[in-house]
C-alpha positions in Angstrom: 86.8 90.3 99.2 88.8 88.5 101.8 89.9 90.3 104.9 93.6 91.2 105.0 94.1 90.4 108.7 93.7 86.7 108.2 97.5 87.1 107.8 98.5 88.0 111.3 96.8 84.9 112.7 98.4 82.5 110.2 101.7 84.3 110.0 102.4 84.6 113.7 102.8 81.3 115.5 102.2 81.8 119.2 103.9 79.9 122.1 102.5 81.0 125.4 104.8 81.2 128.4 104.0 79.5 131.6 102.9 82.1 134.2 102.2 81.8 137.8 99.0 83.8 137.6 95.7 82.4 136.7 94.9 82.6 133.0 91.5 83.6 131.6 90.9 83.2 127.8 88.2 84.9 125.8 87.6 84.2 122.1 85.3 85.9 119.6 85.3 87.7 116.3 85.8 91.3 115.2 86.2 93.0 111.9 86.1 89.6 110.2 89.0 88.1 112.2 89.1 85.5 114.9 90.0 87.2 118.2 91.5 86.1 121.4 92.3 87.8 124.7 94.4 86.1 127.4 94.3 87.7 130.8 96.6 86.9 133.8 95.2 87.8 137.2 92.2 87.1 139.4 89.2 85.4 137.8 86.7 87.9 139.2 88.8 90.8 137.9 89.0 89.1 134.5 85.2 88.5 134.2 84.5 92.2 135.1 86.9 93.4 132.3 85.6 90.9 129.8 81.9 91.9 130.5 82.3 95.1 128.5 84.5 93.7 125.7 81.8 92.6 123.3 80.1 96.0 123.5 83.4 97.7 122.8 84.1 95.5 119.7 80.5 96.1 118.5 81.3 99.8 118.6 84.4 99.2 116.6 82.3 97.4 114.0 79.9 100.3 114.0 82.8 102.6 113.1 85.0 100.7 110.7 83.2 97.6 109.2 82.8 97.4 105.4 80.2 94.6 105.8 77.5 96.2 107.9 76.1 99.7 108.4 78.9 101.7 109.9 80.5 105.2 109.8 82.8 103.9 107.0 80.0 102.5 104.8 78.0 105.8 105.3 81.1 107.8 104.3 81.6 105.6 101.2 78.0 105.8 100.2 77.5 109.6 100.7 81.0 111.0 100.4 80.5 112.9 103.7 80.8 112.1 107.4 80.9 114.0 110.7 83.2 111.5 112.3 83.2 110.1 115.9 86.3 110.6 117.9 87.6 107.0 117.0 87.0 107.6 113.3 88.7 111.0 113.4 91.7 109.5 115.3 92.1 106.7 112.7 91.9 109.2 109.8 94.6 111.3 111.5 96.9 108.3 111.9 96.2 107.2 108.3 97.1 110.7 107.1 100.4 110.5 109.0 101.2 107.0 107.6 100.3 108.1 104.1 102.8 111.0 104.4 105.6 109.0 106.0 105.4 106.1 103.4 105.2 108.4 100.4 101.7 107.3 99.7 102.2 103.5 100.0 99.7 103.4 102.9 96.5 104.6 101.4 93.0 103.5 102.5 91.5 105.0 99.3 92.5 101.8 97.4 89.0 100.3 98.0 88.0 100.8 94.4 91.0 98.8 93.3 90.0 96.0 95.7 86.4 96.0 94.4 87.7 96.0 90.8 90.1 93.1 91.5 87.4 91.0 93.3 84.7 91.6 90.7 86.9 91.5 87.6 86.2 95.0 86.1 88.3 98.2 85.7 88.5 100.4 88.8 85.7 102.9 89.2 86.3 106.0 91.3 89.5 108.0 92.0 92.3 106.6 94.2 94.6 108.9 96.2 94.6 110.3 99.8 95.0 113.8 98.4 91.4 113.7 97.2 90.2 113.5 100.8 89.3 116.6 102.9 89.7 116.2 106.7 88.1 118.3 109.3 84.9 118.4 111.5 83.4 116.9 108.3 85.3 114.4 106.1 84.6 114.6 102.4 85.6 112.3 99.6 85.9 112.9 95.9 83.0 111.8 93.8 83.1 108.0 93.5 85.9 107.6 96.1 85.7 104.9 98.8 87.9 103.9 101.7 88.9 100.7 103.4 90.6 100.3 106.8 91.4 96.7 106.3 95.1 97.6 106.7 94.8 99.3 110.0 91.5 98.9 111.8 92.3 95.7 113.5 95.4 97.2 115.0 93.3 100.2 116.1 90.8 97.8 117.8 93.7 95.9 119.4 94.9 99.1 121.0 91.4 99.9 122.2 91.1 96.6 123.9 94.5 96.9 125.5 93.5 100.3 126.9 90.2 98.8 128.1 92.0 96.1 130.0 94.5 98.5 131.5 91.5 100.6 132.8 90.4 97.5 134.7 93.7 97.2 136.4 95.4 94.5 134.3 99.2 94.6 133.9 99.6 91.4 132.1 97.6 90.3 129.0 98.0 89.3 125.4 95.4 90.7 123.0 94.9 89.4 119.5 92.2 91.4 117.6 93.7 90.5 114.3 97.0 92.1 115.5 98.9 91.3 118.7 99.5 93.5 121.7 101.3 92.5 124.9 100.7 94.0 128.3 103.6 92.9 130.4 105.3 89.8 129.2 107.5 88.6 127.8 105.5 86.6 125.3 107.3 84.5 122.7 106.0 84.7 119.2 107.1 83.1 115.9 107.5 85.1 112.7 106.5 82.9 109.7 106.5 83.4 106.0 103.9 81.3 104.0 106.6 79.9 101.7 109.7 79.9 103.9 108.0 78.8 107.2 109.2 79.9 110.7 112.1 82.3 110.4 112.4 84.0 113.8 111.1 84.1 117.3 110.6 87.4 119.1 109.8 88.2 122.7 107.1 90.8 123.0 106.8 93.0 126.2 104.5 96.0 126.4 104.4 96.4 122.7 102.6 95.3 119.6 103.3 93.1 116.5 101.7 93.1 113.0 102.6 90.8 110.1 101.7 91.1 106.4 102.4 88.4 103.9 101.8 89.4 100.4 100.7 86.1 98.9 99.0 84.6 101.9 95.6 85.7 100.5 94.9 86.0 96.7 92.1 88.0 95.2 91.4 87.3 91.5 94.6 85.3 91.5 96.7 88.3 92.6 98.2 89.3 96.0 95.7 91.1 98.2 98.0 94.0 99.1 97.6 96.9 96.6 99.6 100.0 96.0 97.5 103.0 95.0 99.8 103.6 92.0 100.1 99.9 91.0 103.8 99.5 92.2 105.0 96.0 92.7 105.5 94.1 95.9 109.1 93.9 97.1 108.8 91.7 100.1 107.1 88.3 100.8 106.5 89.1 104.5 106.9 92.2 106.7 106.7 92.2 110.5 106.6 95.4 112.5 107.0 95.7 116.3 105.9 99.1 117.7 104.3 100.7 120.7 100.9 100.9 119.0 99.2 98.0 117.2 97.5 100.4 114.8 100.9 101.9 113.9 102.4 98.4 113.4 99.4 97.3 111.4 99.5 100.3 109.0 103.3 100.1 108.5 103.2 96.3 107.8 100.6 97.0 105.1 102.7 99.7 103.4 106.3 98.5 103.8 105.8 95.6 101.4 106.2 98.2 98.6 109.3 100.0 99.9 113.0 99.3 99.5 115.2 98.2 102.4 117.0 101.6 102.4 113.7 103.5 102.4 112.4 101.3 105.3 115.6 101.8 107.3 115.3 105.6 106.8 111.7 105.6 107.8 112.4 103.6 111.0 114.9 106.3 112.0 112.1 108.8 111.9 109.8 106.7 114.1 111.0 106.1 117.6 107.7 104.2 118.3 109.0 101.4 116.0 111.4 99.0 117.7 111.9 96.3 115.1 111.1 95.4 111.5 111.6 92.1 109.8 111.7 91.8 106.0 111.5 88.5 104.1 112.4 88.7 100.5 110.8 86.4 97.8 113.7 84.0 98.2 112.9 83.5 101.9 115.9 85.5 103.2 115.3 87.4 106.5 116.6 90.8 107.3 115.9 92.5 110.6 116.2 96.3 111.1 
């Protein structure tokens, strides 16, 4: 099963502005994605901030990875988990997004992913309503979760907060999703078929991009609706205060109509801009 967040790297073409401050660049991997952090400030300050970054990302993997022992794999294996604060926060945000999107955002689609990748009918129930939240999280028998549609955004926010705690006011963080501290940073919004369609300037906000057919699993688009509804958009880009919020929304909005998306945006002041690219390559910005 390929990781969903390959998309935000290939679907967002970056053009870095020239800044007077010294630039320090760190690169690595997290949650299956290539990562990059660009810091603008004193080199000594940057090295101090970066010293704790790998440990922070290792903790993220320990919580949300599907490919190593983690809180998520323990929950999927046993159906029960007493979550860490990070895990509980991400479950709370996931519940909010599931409600706001009418169920289009649903981490319980993991059995559908597995079935698609392995070529067999889905095993295990799908649906957020089967999950019990609280001091202990419980899943229905056979249920499994994936945070591929939100965890990288959550990690991006954690890194941004880590850097702010070290006194940075200007940085660009790409942990599968993009978050700007200061700015502006100029970014291109691309569709795999239509190419570059827009350029946005990002300042103190985050950007996530989902392109339905950028990755295929079993010959089918990698984005799955829990009820099997069809994709309506080729690419969705979301700019929001939080990278996790932008990430989760960009995952879900590919299944919603333009009117439904516009109404949803009115309910969410944290969301500043949404770009929709239809299958013909036409761009609409809300």
